[in-house]
DRENMI-825263 format. One record per residue (C-alpha): residue number from 1; x, y, z. Coordinates in steps of 0.25 Angstrom, whole numbers, plus 5000, padded with zeros to 4 digits. Each point is the difference from the previous one (the first is absolute). Example, Ala and Ser with C-alpha at 12.3 -4.5 7.8 and 13.67 -1.06 7.14 Angstrom:
BEGIN
1;5049;4982;5031
2;5006;5014;4998
This chain:
BEGIN
1;5015;5067;5050
2;5001;5011;4990
3;4992;5003;4987
4;5007;5009;4990
5;4992;5013;4997
6;5000;4996;4985
7;4992;4987;5003
8;4985;5002;4996
9;4988;4992;5002
10;5003;4986;4994
11;4993;4997;4987
12;5004;4985;5000
13;5005;4999;5015
14;5011;5004;5009
15;5015;4997;4999
16;5004;4995;5014
17;5015;5003;5000
18;5008;4994;5012
19;5014;5004;5002
20;5008;5003;5013
21;5010;5009;4993
22;4993;5014;5001
23;5008;5005;4988
24;4997;4989;4991
25;4985;5000;5005
26;4999;5015;4997
27;5007;4999;4987
28;4990;4989;4995
29;4988;5007;5006
30;5004;5012;4992
31;5003;4992;4987
32;4987;4993;5001
33;4991;5012;5003
34;5006;5008;4989
35;4996;4989;4990
36;4985;5001;5005
37;5000;4988;5010
38;4993;5001;5013
39;5011;4996;5011
40;5000;4997;5014
41;5014;4998;5006
42;5003;4992;5013
43;5013;4999;5007
44;4998;4985;5003
45;4991;4988;5002
46;4994;5005;5013
47;4995;5013;4995
48;4994;4994;4987
49;4993;4989;5007
50;4994;5010;5010
51;4995;5008;4989
52;4994;4988;4993
53;4992;4996;5013
54;4992;5013;4998
55;5000;5001;4985
56;4987;4998;4992
57;4998;4986;4995
58;5003;4995;4990
59;5014;5006;5000
60;5002;5006;4986
61;5014;5001;4994
62;5014;4994;5000
63;5011;4998;5010
64;5014;5005;4997
65;5009;4994;5010
66;5015;5001;5003
67;5006;4987;5003
68;5011;5004;5010
69;4992;5006;5012
70;5001;4999;5015
71;4994;4994;5008
72;4991;4994;4990
73;5005;4997;4986
74;4992;5002;4987
75;4999;4985;4999
76;4994;4999;5014
77;4991;5011;4997
78;4995;4993;4988
79;4997;4988;5008
80;4992;5009;5010
81;4992;5006;4988
82;4997;4986;4995
83;4995;4996;5015
84;4991;5012;4999
85;4994;4994;4988
86;5005;5011;4991
87;5004;4995;4986
88;5003;5014;4994
89;5012;5000;4991
90;5013;5002;5007
91;5013;5005;4994
92;5013;4999;5008
93;5012;5009;4999
94;5014;4996;5004
95;5014;5004;4999
96;5005;4986;5005
97;4991;4991;4992
98;5004;4986;4997
99;4994;4988;4993
100;4994;4992;5012
101;4993;5013;5005
102;4994;5003;4986
103;4995;4986;4999
104;4994;5000;5014
105;4993;5013;4998
106;4994;4996;4986
107;4996;4987;5006
108;4991;5007;5010
109;4994;5008;4989
110;5008;5013;4999
111;4997;5007;4987
112;5015;5004;4998
113;5014;5002;5006
114;5008;5012;4996
115;5014;5000;5004
116;5007;5014;5002
117;5004;5008;4992
118;4988;5000;4992
119;4995;5011;4990
120;4989;5009;5005
121;4992;4996;4987
122;5001;4985;5003
123;4995;5002;5014
124;4988;5009;4996
125;4997;4991;4988
126;4999;4987;5009
127;4992;5007;5011
128;4990;5005;4989
129;4999;4986;4995
130;4998;4994;5014
131;4989;5010;5002
132;4993;4996;4987
133;5001;4986;5004
134;4994;5003;5014
135;4989;5008;4994
136;4996;4989;4990
137;5000;4990;5012
138;4991;5009;5008
139;4991;5002;4988
140;4999;4984;4998
141;4997;4999;5015
142;4989;5010;5000
143;4994;4993;4987
144;5000;4987;5007
145;4994;5005;5013
146;4989;5007;4991
147;4998;4987;4993
148;4998;4992;5013
149;4991;5010;5005
150;4991;4999;4988
151;4999;4985;5001
152;4997;5001;5015
153;4988;5009;4997
154;4994;4988;4992
155;4989;4992;5007
156;5002;4985;4999
157;4989;4999;4990
158;5006;5011;4992
159;5013;4992;5000
160;4993;4988;4995
161;4994;5008;4988
162;5013;5007;4998
163;5007;4987;4997
164;4989;4995;4991
165;4999;5013;4992
166;5015;5000;4998
167;5000;4986;4995
168;4990;5005;4989
169;4987;4994;5005
170;4987;5006;4996
171;4991;5005;5011
172;4990;4989;4998
173;5010;4990;5002
174;5005;5007;5012
175;4986;5000;5006
176;4998;4986;4998
177;5013;4996;5006
178;4998;5009;5012
179;4985;4997;5001
180;4996;5015;4999
181;4992;5009;4991
182;5006;5005;4987
183;4997;5014;5005
184;5007;4997;5013
185;5013;4996;4992
186;4999;5013;4992
187;4999;5008;5013
188;5012;4993;5006
189;5008;5001;4987
190;4997;5016;4999
191;5005;5001;5015
192;5013;4992;4997
193;5003;5009;4988
194;4998;5012;5008
195;5008;4996;5012
196;5012;4995;4991
197;4999;5011;4991
198;4998;4992;4987
199;4990;5001;4989
200;5000;4986;4993
201;5002;4986;5003
202;5013;5000;4991
203;5005;5012;5009
204;4996;4992;5012
205;5008;4988;4996
206;5012;5008;4997
207;4999;5007;5013
208;5000;4987;5007
209;5011;4994;4992
210;5009;5012;5003
211;4999;4997;5015
């Protein structure tokens, strides 16, 4: 494995570059590093997978894989990444691309397939777009996890009150339905608002509908 000196700490994730041709690997590492991208370069599938075993989770970034590698091709490496549960964007590079290969890669979720020779700008642009997609996906996942955590923090009674408040029911009506005091409803209502980070029944209804 090698990382070019120009590679800085990633702002939106690493570019995991895998190519068994040292000359191509070094040239691409220099190109991407000179454009401000944080690059980790590997000489094959084995070295990348060994690195990922020790990498912090979740793995942030995108994979740029050469198709024609020995003993493990880029397509086989992609399958190994999927088996590990990694759904980061994958860009394939190949000088021998054909339609069946492209179709197979895209069906398995590849972000793009660039056939050599490609322009430096095209490659960098697509990698930056892939990083943006991956960053958005991470943000969505983080938001979903926070949402689940907030809901999980509610007691069963708070959930009962929450749904009735979101439906627009008055505290007295909720108290009658749940056979509890109006003051108790007010306390539960306040706790629901605090735990979910909302300030009104309308905002609560919108928060629930967004899920």
